[in-house]
N, C-alpha and C positions, 0 to 999 in steps of 0.2 A: 316547174320551178317558181312560177309566179304565186302559186298557192303558198309554197314554203316561205317565200320572201314577204309577201304582203299580208298573209293571214296567220301562219303558223308562229312565225318569230314575233310579231306584235302581240298575239294572244299570250304566248309564253312569257314575254316581257312584262305584259299587264299582270299576270298572275304573280310573278316575281315581286313586282312593285307592290301591289296590294297586300300580298302576304308579308312583305317587309314592313309596310306601314303598321299592319296589326301586331306584328312582332315588336316594333318599336313601342306601340301603345301598351303592349304587354309588359314590356320592361318598365315603362314609366308608372304603370299601376302598382308595381311592386308586389304582384301576385306570385304565389309559388306553384299554382296549378290551374289548368283550364278545364272547365267542365264540358260535358258533351253538348250541352246547350250553347255554350260559347262558341265552340268548334262549328256547330250547325249554323249559327248566325253568320259567322265569318265565311263559311263556304258558300252559303246562299248569296251573300253580298257579292263575293268575288265573281261567282258565275254570272250574276245579273250585270255587273259592271263590264265584264269581259264581252258579254253578248251585245250590250249597247255601244261598246267602244268600236266593235266591228264596223258600226255604221260610218265611222270616220267623222262624226260631228264633234267639233271642239267644245261647243256649249254643253252638250250632253256629258262629255267626259269631265268638264269642269264642274258641272252640278254634282256628280257622283263623287268627285274628289272632296268637295266641301260638305257633302253629306256624311263623309267618313267620320267626323268627330261624334255625331249623334249616334251612329251605329256602333262605334267602339265603346262609347259610354253605356249603351244598352247591353252590349255583349258582355263586357267586364263587370258591370254592376258597380262602378266607382262612383264617389261623390261628384256632384255637378261641376265643381270646379275643374275637374279633369277634362271636361269638354274644352276649356280654354287651352289646356295643354295639347290636346288632340288637334285643335284648330291650328295652333302654331306649327304642329308637324305638317299638316296639310299645306299651309302657306309655304313653308320651307320647301316642300317637295315641288310644289308648283313653280316657285321661283328658280329652283335648280333646273327644272325642266326647261323653262324659258332661257336661262343663262347658257345651259349646255347646247341647246339647239342653235342659239345665235353664235356661240364661240365656235362650234364645229363648222358652221356655214362660212364664217370669216376665215377659218384655217384652210378649208377647202378651196375658198375663192382666191386666196392669196398663194395657194400652191404649197403651203406648208404641209398639209396632209394630202397625198395624191392617191386617188382611186379613180380609175378611168370609166366607170359605168355608174349611173344612178341607182341601180340596184344594190351595188356594194356600199355606196355612200349612205343608202337608207339603212341597210344592216348595221353599219358602223354608228349611225345616229341613234338607233333604237338601243343598241349595246351600251354605248357610252352614257346616254341619258339615264338608262335604268340603273347602271352601276353607280353613276354620280349621285342619283337620288337615294340609292342604298347607303352610300357613305354618309350623306346628310341625315338619313334616318337614324343611323347608329350614333352619330354625334349629338343629335338633338335628344335622343333617349338617354345617352350618357350624362348630358348636362343636366336633365331633369332628375336623373338618379343621384347626381352629385348634390343637387339642391336639396333632395330629400334626405340627404345625409348618409347615403350609401357610399361605400368605399370604391372610388374609381381612380385608378393610377394611369399614369402616362403610358406605361407598357401596354395596358389594356386597350387605350385608344389607338395606339400605333398598330397593335396586332389586328384590331378590328378593321382598320382601313387599309392595311397594307395589301391584303388579298384582293379587294375590289379594285384597287389601283393597278395591281398586276394583271387583272383580268381585262381591263381596259386596253392595256399595252398589248396583251396577247391577242385580243380580238383584232386590233389594227393590223398586227403582224400576220395574222392568218388571212385577213381580207387582202392584205398587199400581196401574198402569195397566190391567192385565188385568181387575181386579176392577171397573173402570169400564166397560170394554168386554169382556165375558166371551164372546167368540165363539171358534168352533173355529180360525179363522185366527190369532187372537192367541195361543192356546195352542200352535200349531204354530210360530209365530214365536218364542215364549218358549223352546221346546225347542231350535230352531235357535241362538238367542242363547246358551243354556247350552252347547251343544256348541262353539260358536265361542269362547266364553270359556275353556273348558278348553283348546282348541287354542292360543289365545294365551297362556295361562299356561305351557304346555309349551314353546312357541317362545321365550318371553321367558327361561325358566329356561335353556334351551340356549344362548341369546345371552349371558347373564351367565357361564355356564360357559366359553364360547369366550373371553370377555374375560378371565376369570380364568386360563384355560389359556395364552393368549397371554403374560399378565403373568409366569406361572410359567416359561415357556420363555425369555422374555427375561432373567429373573433367572439361569436356569440357563446361558444363553449367555454372559452377563457373568461369571458365576462360572467357567465354562470357560475363557474368555479370560484371566482374572485368574490361574487356576492354571496355565495353559499358559505365560503370560509368566514367572510366578515360577519355574517348572521350567526354563525355557529360560536365564533369567538365572542360576540356580544352576549349570547345566552350563557356561555361558559363563565364570563364575568358576572352575569346576573345570579348564576348558581353560587358562585363564590360569596357574593354580597349577601345572598339569602342565608348561606350557612353561617356567615359572621353575624348576621342580625339575629338568627335563632339563639346563638350563644349569648349574645348581649341581652336579648329578651329574657332568656333563662335566668341570667344573673341578676337582672332588675327585679324580676318576679321574686326571687329569693329575698332580695332587699326588702320588697314591699311586705312580703310574709313576716319577715322579722319585725317591721315597723308595726304591722297590725297586732302582733302579739305584744309589742310594747305599749300600743294604745289601750290594750285590755288591762294591763297592769298599772300604767301610770296616767296621770292627768292628761285627757285628750288634747286639751287647748295648747299645752306646752309642746306636745309631739307635733301637732299640726303646724304651730308657729314655726318650728325648726324646719319642716319640709318646705314651708313657704319661703323661708329665708334662703335655703338652698336653691329653690327654683329661680328666685330673683337674682342670685349670684350667677347661676349658670346661664340664665336667659335662653333656655333651650327651646327654639323654634318660635319664641315670642308668645307662647301659649299662655303662660302664667306670668303676669307682670308684678303683682303684689298680692299674694295669696293670703296673707295675714289680715288684709282689710276685708276679705269676702268670707272667710271660713270661720264660723262661730266655734267657740270652745265647747263643743259637744261631742261626745263619743260616737253617737249615731251619725253625725255629719262627717266625722272623721273616717268612719267605715265606708260611707257613701263615696267619699273622695277617693278612697283606696281602690273601690270597685270601678270608679271612672277611669282611674289610671290603668286597671287591668283591661278594661275595654279598649283604651287607647292602644295598648300594647298588641292586643288581639288584631287591630286594624292593620298592623304591620305584617302580620303573617300571611302566608299565601293560602289561597282558597284551594281545596282539594278537588281536582277534577279526575284524576287518574293516577295510578300507581307508576305510570311511565314518567320518571323524573323530568327528563328533558321537555317532553310534551307538556307537562304540568306548568313548567316554567314559561313556556311559550304562551300558553293560554292565559296565564296570570298577567303576563306582560300586555297581551292584546286586550284583556279585559280592562286593565287600567287605561289603555289608550281609548277604548270605547267609552269609559266613564268620563275621560276628559272632553270627548267629543259629543257627550250626551246621546250616545248611541245605546240602545237596549240590548243587553247581552242575554243570550240563551244557549249555553254550551253544555253538552252532556256527552261524556265518553263512557262506553261500556267496558266490561273486563277484557283486556286484549294484551297482546305483546307485540312490540315493534322491534324485537331483536334481530329480525331478518333484514332490517334496514340500518344503513350507516347513519350515525348521528347527524352528519352533515346534510344527508338527504332528508331526514325527518325535519330539520331546521327549514331547508329550502322548501319543502312541500307545504308545511303547515303555516310557516311565516308568510309566504307569498299568497296562499289561500285566504287568510284572514286580513292581510294588508290590502289586498284588492277589495274584499268584501267591506272592510271598515271605511275605506276611501269612498266607495260608492254610496254606502248607507249614510254617511255623514252629510252628503249633499242631497239627500232625499227628504221627504216629508215624514215618513213613517219612522226612519232611523232605527233599524234593528238588523241584528245579524243572529242567525241560527246555525249552530253546529252540532251534528250528530256523527259519532264515530263508533262503529261496532264491528265485531267479528262475525262474519257470515260464512260458515263452514270454512273453507280454505282461503277465504278472502277477507280482507279488511275494507270495509265500507266507510267512505268519507262523504258526507253530504253538507254543503254550505249553502245557505240561502241568505240573501240580504235584500233589502229595499233598494230599488234603483228606479227612479222616476222616468229617466230618459233611456230609450233603447240604445244599447251599445252600438259603435260602429261595426258592421259586419263586412269582411272582405276575404275572399279566397277560402271560404268555409270556416273561418275562425273570427274571433272578436279582436278588436284593437282599442287601444287606450285612447279616450277623448282628451287626455291631458296633453298639452303642447310639449313636444320633446320626448314624448314617450311612444315606444313602438310596441307595446304589449308584451314586453320582456317577461313580466311576471307569468303570464299565461304560458309562455314558450317554456319557462323553467319548470312550471308544474307539469307540462306534457312530457318534457324530457325526463324528469324525475320518475313520473309514473311509468313510462316505457321502460325504464331501467329494471323495473320489478314486474315485468310482464302484465301490467294493469292497463286500464283505460280510463280516460277522462272525458267526460261530456259537459258542454257548457250550453246553457239555454237562458233565454229571457222571455218572460211572458207576464202580462198585467202587472207591471211594476215590480216584478220579482226576478232577480238573477240567481240562477241555480247552478251549482257545480257538483257533479257526481263523479267520485273516484272510486274505483275498485283496484285494489293491490293484491297480487297473488302472494299470500303470506308464507307459503311453503317455499317460494323462490328465494334464493340468497346470492349475493354476488361473490 
């Protein structure tokens, strides 16, 4: 029984505590998955800590406790600032351990908690301190998550700490009964009960995490839908304005052709003076302020003036990239954005059909791809964006390259936005859209170039 009380139970408690600390650090990091490398580092650290803790040296245990921030930072590959968060977690656990031990000793000394043997008091101390530390780990990780912008409700907090509190009460009740019937079987049942309580706490925390993750994914999906609808409505309005401008340009061309014919039959100076007068009256865009002062009364000059107006009208027309009407509007809009930001544009689209995609998904995919690319390119030295879209057998291949001087932040196998307040939602929307059509999206950065490769199954339809 001595081995069970003074070796097995403390080792199980230490494994539970260290596992809980890594679980708290995992929640702080905001990662979605843990790699085998991460799990291996955690397992080795826990085994080494448990082995040294069996020596019973307080200073050794304290050293490993405050070594935890560096190990967690190395295991999860988070930015260095997270070392501070993990250090806060270690300090909180240490203070909880000290407070729990002192509180229990005072309660036992005053007879509020009554256990008639030192062995049972030791078991209670181990169980209570570990559960109290686990509660603190959950609270600290939730506070960090809330500060990072994650949705944490009071209900989640209550559900997370309710079971550990019950576990403390349950262990005291079990120990109180054991002192009435102090048999070997009762101690074995006590140990089994402790292990099951630990397992139940772990399961319950995972369950609360799953509920929280489902809530987060639901919010992200709603945000994705809202953004996709807004983008689609924007390009629908752009299409309507484009159609209206085409009609207007067509009518203006007819007027100019009629005026050119008039120039050929009448005196050019009178006709040009009339045009200049109309331009002054309309004051359209402030381009021509007093045309009569600058245009000589010469037929050839009048013809040149008419050609200039034709070229000005041509600048209002959309560039042809593809026969896909919506995609062409999106590309023209992003090309104008690149022109404003002095980003060099190189976009080519082969012969293909996007009929298998919903229009809102076409908008979500290409608008987010190009928005991310233009934003990064505008902050670089080279300032260029390259787009290639082609049909490759039964697939549609989309490749976007852009200049990007600074390596993007990479966490949990994906890239994150460097902009304050951004969580890389654009990349998530791209992934979600691609997965809807049985495709795949790959992101890579190398030598100042960020590349996105997307493959869509063209034969799949929703």
